[in-house]
C-alpha atoms as a printed R data frame, in Angstrom:
    type eleno elety resid chain resno       x       y       z
1   ATOM     1    CA   MET     A     1 116.277  84.292  91.150
2   ATOM     2    CA   PRO     A     2 114.294  87.035  92.927
3   ATOM     3    CA   ASP     A     3 115.833  90.045  94.317
4   ATOM     4    CA   VAL     A     4 115.119  90.100  98.062
5   ATOM     5    CA   TRP     A     5 115.603  92.711 100.767
6   ATOM     6    CA   ILE     A     6 114.681  92.190 104.469
7   ATOM     7    CA   GLY     A     7 115.060  94.895 107.113
8   ATOM     8    CA   THR     A     8 114.020  94.458 110.859
9   ATOM     9    CA   SER     A     9 113.680  96.460 113.999
10  ATOM    10    CA   THR     A    10 112.212  95.628 117.491
11  ATOM    11    CA   THR     A    11 108.616  96.184 116.261
12  ATOM    12    CA   ASN     A    12 108.828  96.042 112.403
13  ATOM    13    CA   THR     A    13 109.961  93.593 109.680
14  ATOM    14    CA   ALA     A    14 109.970  94.682 106.042
15  ATOM    15    CA   LEU     A    15 110.426  92.370 103.068
16  ATOM    16    CA   SER     A    16 110.827  93.379  99.451
17  ATOM    17    CA   VAL     A    17 110.898  90.965  96.531
18  ATOM    18    CA   GLY     A    18 111.225  91.583  92.758
19  ATOM    19    CA   ARG     A    19 111.235  89.199  89.896
20  ATOM    20    CA   HIS     A    20 111.425  89.150  86.097
21  ATOM    21    CA   ALA     A    21 110.584  86.032  83.927
22  ATOM    22    CA   GLY     A    22 110.557  85.654  80.287
23  ATOM    23    CA   ASN     A    23 109.491  82.901  77.957
24  ATOM    24    CA   ASN     A    24 110.326  83.227  74.320
25  ATOM    25    CA   SER     A    25 109.624  80.126  72.408
26  ATOM    26    CA   LEU     A    26 108.618  78.802  68.916
27  ATOM    27    CA   ASN     A    27 105.459  77.262  67.535
28  ATOM    28    CA   ASP     A    28 103.247  77.992  70.657
29  ATOM    29    CA   GLN     A    29 100.076  77.397  68.702
30  ATOM    30    CA   SER     A    30 101.285  74.133  67.004
31  ATOM    31    CA   ASP     A    31 100.229  70.516  67.687
32  ATOM    32    CA   GLY     A    32 101.316  67.255  66.226
33  ATOM    33    CA   THR     A    33  99.599  67.895  62.883
34  ATOM    34    CA   PHE     A    34 101.283  71.234  62.117
35  ATOM    35    CA   ASP     A    35 104.712  71.675  60.633
36  ATOM    36    CA   LEU     A    36 107.311  74.387  61.145
37  ATOM    37    CA   THR     A    37 106.232  76.420  58.139
38  ATOM    38    CA   GLU     A    38 103.760  78.285  60.371
39  ATOM    39    CA   GLY     A    39 106.561  80.240  62.011
40  ATOM    40    CA   ASN     A    40 104.606  80.968  65.208
41  ATOM    41    CA   PHE     A    41 106.410  82.357  68.239
42  ATOM    42    CA   THR     A    42 105.556  83.550  71.782
43  ATOM    43    CA   LYS     A    43 107.060  86.290  73.761
44  ATOM    44    CA   ASN     A    44 105.802  86.219  77.339
45  ATOM    45    CA   HIS     A    45 107.255  88.617  79.934
46  ATOM    46    CA   LEU     A    46 106.329  89.137  83.627
47  ATOM    47    CA   GLN     A    47 107.797  91.686  86.027
48  ATOM    48    CA   ILE     A    48 106.619  91.704  89.616
49  ATOM    49    CA   ALA     A    49 107.690  93.516  92.819
50  ATOM    50    CA   ASN     A    50 106.222  93.875  96.294
51  ATOM    51    CA   VAL     A    51 106.993  95.404  99.638
52  ATOM    52    CA   THR     A    52 105.464  94.045 102.882
53  ATOM    53    CA   LEU     A    53 105.696  95.688 106.219
54  ATOM    54    CA   ASN     A    54 104.857  93.798 109.372
55  ATOM    55    CA   SER     A    55 104.295  95.966 112.514
56  ATOM    56    CA   MET     A    56 103.770  94.579 115.952
57  ATOM    57    CA   PHE     A    57 102.171  97.444 117.926
58  ATOM    58    CA   SER     A    58 101.747  95.204 121.015
59  ATOM    59    CA   SER     A    59 101.840  91.568 121.902
60  ATOM    60    CA   THR     A    60  98.237  91.215 120.908
61  ATOM    61    CA   LEU     A    61  98.057  93.704 117.859
62  ATOM    62    CA   LEU     A    62  99.720  92.928 114.467
63  ATOM    63    CA   ASN     A    63  99.491  94.701 111.226
64  ATOM    64    CA   GLN     A    64 100.623  93.605 107.808
65  ATOM    65    CA   PHE     A    65 100.721  96.200 104.843
66  ATOM    66    CA   THR     A    66 101.677  95.104 101.186
67  ATOM    67    CA   VAL     A    67 102.006  97.092  98.131
68  ATOM    68    CA   GLY     A    68 102.647  95.236  94.845
69  ATOM    69    CA   TRP     A    69 103.255  96.046  91.172
70  ATOM    70    CA   GLN     A    70 102.899  93.746  88.089
71  ATOM    71    CA   TYR     A    71 103.551  94.042  84.368
72  ATOM    72    CA   TRP     A    72 102.618  91.269  82.070
73  ATOM    73    CA   ASN     A    73 102.922  91.071  78.223
74  ATOM    74    CA   ASN     A    74 102.035  88.111  76.148
75  ATOM    75    CA   LEU     A    75 102.577  88.194  72.365
76  ATOM    76    CA   ILE     A    76 101.786  85.254  70.011
77  ATOM    77    CA   ASP     A    77 102.538  85.997  66.417
78  ATOM    78    CA   SER     A    78 103.963  84.482  63.244
79  ATOM    79    CA   THR     A    79 106.970  85.291  61.025
80  ATOM    80    CA   THR     A    80 104.959  84.190  57.984
81  ATOM    81    CA   ARG     A    81 101.619  85.300  56.360
82  ATOM    82    CA   THR     A    82 100.674  82.365  54.141
83  ATOM    83    CA   PRO     A    83  97.439  80.569  53.531
84  ATOM    84    CA   LEU     A    84  96.628  77.693  55.876
85  ATOM    85    CA   VAL     A    85  96.106  74.362  54.123
86  ATOM    86    CA   THR     A    86  94.617  71.554  56.082
87  ATOM    87    CA   PHE     A    87  94.569  67.881  55.224
88  ATOM    88    CA   PRO     A    88  92.850  65.171  57.437
89  ATOM    89    CA   ASN     A    89  96.117  64.404  59.266
90  ATOM    90    CA   ALA     A    90  98.297  67.413  58.629
91  ATOM    91    CA   GLN     A    91  98.371  71.177  57.920
92  ATOM    92    CA   PHE     A    92 100.822  73.936  56.894
93  ATOM    93    CA   GLY     A    93 100.782  77.628  56.480
94  ATOM    94    CA   THR     A    94 100.012  80.479  59.005
95  ATOM    95    CA   ASN     A    95  97.885  79.554  61.977
96  ATOM    96    CA   THR     A    96  94.565  81.588  61.917
97  ATOM    97    CA   ASN     A    97  94.928  82.343  65.647
98  ATOM    98    CA   VAL     A    98  97.898  84.727  65.256
99  ATOM    99    CA   PRO     A    99  98.629  87.543  65.870
100 ATOM   100    CA   GLN     A   100  97.309  88.238  69.342
101 ATOM   101    CA   GLU     A   101  98.532  90.079  72.357
102 ATOM   102    CA   SER     A   102  97.539  90.852  75.971
103 ATOM   103    CA   ILE     A   103  99.132  93.520  78.206
104 ATOM   104    CA   GLN     A   104  98.445  94.292  81.876
105 ATOM   105    CA   ARG     A   105  99.762  96.723  84.388
106 ATOM   106    CA   LYS     A   106  98.498  96.314  87.976
107 ATOM   107    CA   TRP     A   107  98.979  97.679  91.557
108 ATOM   108    CA   GLN     A   108  97.938  95.941  94.645
109 ATOM   109    CA   PHE     A   109  97.416  97.500  98.067
110 ATOM   110    CA   LYS     A   110  96.522  95.107 100.975
111 ATOM   111    CA   ASP     A   111  96.408  95.732 104.755
112 ATOM   112    CA   ASP     A   112  95.540  93.177 107.437
113 ATOM   113    CA   LEU     A   113  95.021  93.802 111.026
114 ATOM   114    CA   SER     A   114  94.843  91.070 113.761
115 ATOM   115    CA   LYS     A   115  93.942  91.568 117.355
116 ATOM   116    CA   THR     A   116  94.137  88.794 119.991
117 ATOM   117    CA   VAL     A   117  91.789  89.092 123.041
118 ATOM   118    CA   GLY     A   118  92.069  86.003 125.317
119 ATOM   119    CA   ASN     A   119  91.510  82.894 123.289
120 ATOM   120    CA   HIS     A   120  89.974  84.852 120.336
121 ATOM   121    CA   THR     A   121  91.615  86.509 117.353
122 ATOM   122    CA   PHE     A   122  89.745  89.250 115.419
123 ATOM   123    CA   LYS     A   123  90.879  90.020 111.830
124 ATOM   124    CA   ALA     A   124  89.965  92.842 109.527
125 ATOM   125    CA   GLY     A   125  91.543  94.235 106.418
126 ATOM   126    CA   PHE     A   126  91.278  95.245 102.744
127 ATOM   127    CA   ASP     A   127  92.764  94.091  99.415
128 ATOM   128    CA   TYR     A   128  92.514  96.595  96.515
129 ATOM   129    CA   ILE     A   129  93.758  95.890  93.022
130 ATOM   130    CA   TRP     A   130  94.000  98.741  90.593
131 ATOM   131    CA   THR     A   131  94.560  97.918  86.959
132 ATOM   132    CA   PRO     A   132  95.414 101.264  85.230
133 ATOM   133    CA   PHE     A   133  96.205  99.616  81.894
134 ATOM   134    CA   MET     A   134  94.925  96.419  80.270
135 ATOM   135    CA   ALA     A   135  94.823  95.804  76.604
136 ATOM   136    CA   ALA     A   136  94.400  93.005  74.258
137 ATOM   137    CA   PHE     A   137  94.145  92.487  70.448
138 ATOM   138    CA   SER     A   138  93.525  89.659  68.079
139 ATOM   139    CA   SER     A   139  93.981  90.110  64.418
140 ATOM   140    CA   SER     A   140  90.762  90.516  62.357
141 ATOM   141    CA   ILE     A   141  92.655  89.881  59.126
142 ATOM   142    CA   ARG     A   142  91.258  86.890  57.444
143 ATOM   143    CA   ARG     A   143  93.692  84.627  55.667
144 ATOM   144    CA   LEU     A   144  92.783  82.020  53.082
145 ATOM   145    CA   ARG     A   145  92.078  78.672  54.815
146 ATOM   146    CA   LEU     A   146  91.882  75.642  52.473
147 ATOM   147    CA   THR     A   147  90.651  72.395  53.927
148 ATOM   148    CA   LEU     A   148  91.050  69.239  51.893
149 ATOM   149    CA   ALA     A   149  89.086  66.107  52.990
């Protein structure tokens, strides 16, 4: 459930929303031909928050400003490090796609201005996304992979 705050005055409305979500699960990289000896797991976390301020300067001029922040981390790894043995209809051992991870931190600044003149509405604005930190890795360690046909 998100944390929500709403504030109002005669010309302004403010809304703040924050949310955290996590997904920790097993065997993300597995399909029907794998078994549980791979030991794969996923840790996926998202934190997000924003504040929006709506300002009505007159009955024909509206401004909406939003600032947002986001943190995302996705780790896919394995608790085992064993050779991968593949048969035509089955396989066991450590998946060769692990470990891998992605991390992002972002800020968003958005401002929209609307002006109504008669039957016409004019709109202008900007949307700027700043990503001060983004990283990813995938293991370059090669494990033995044995395929039996």
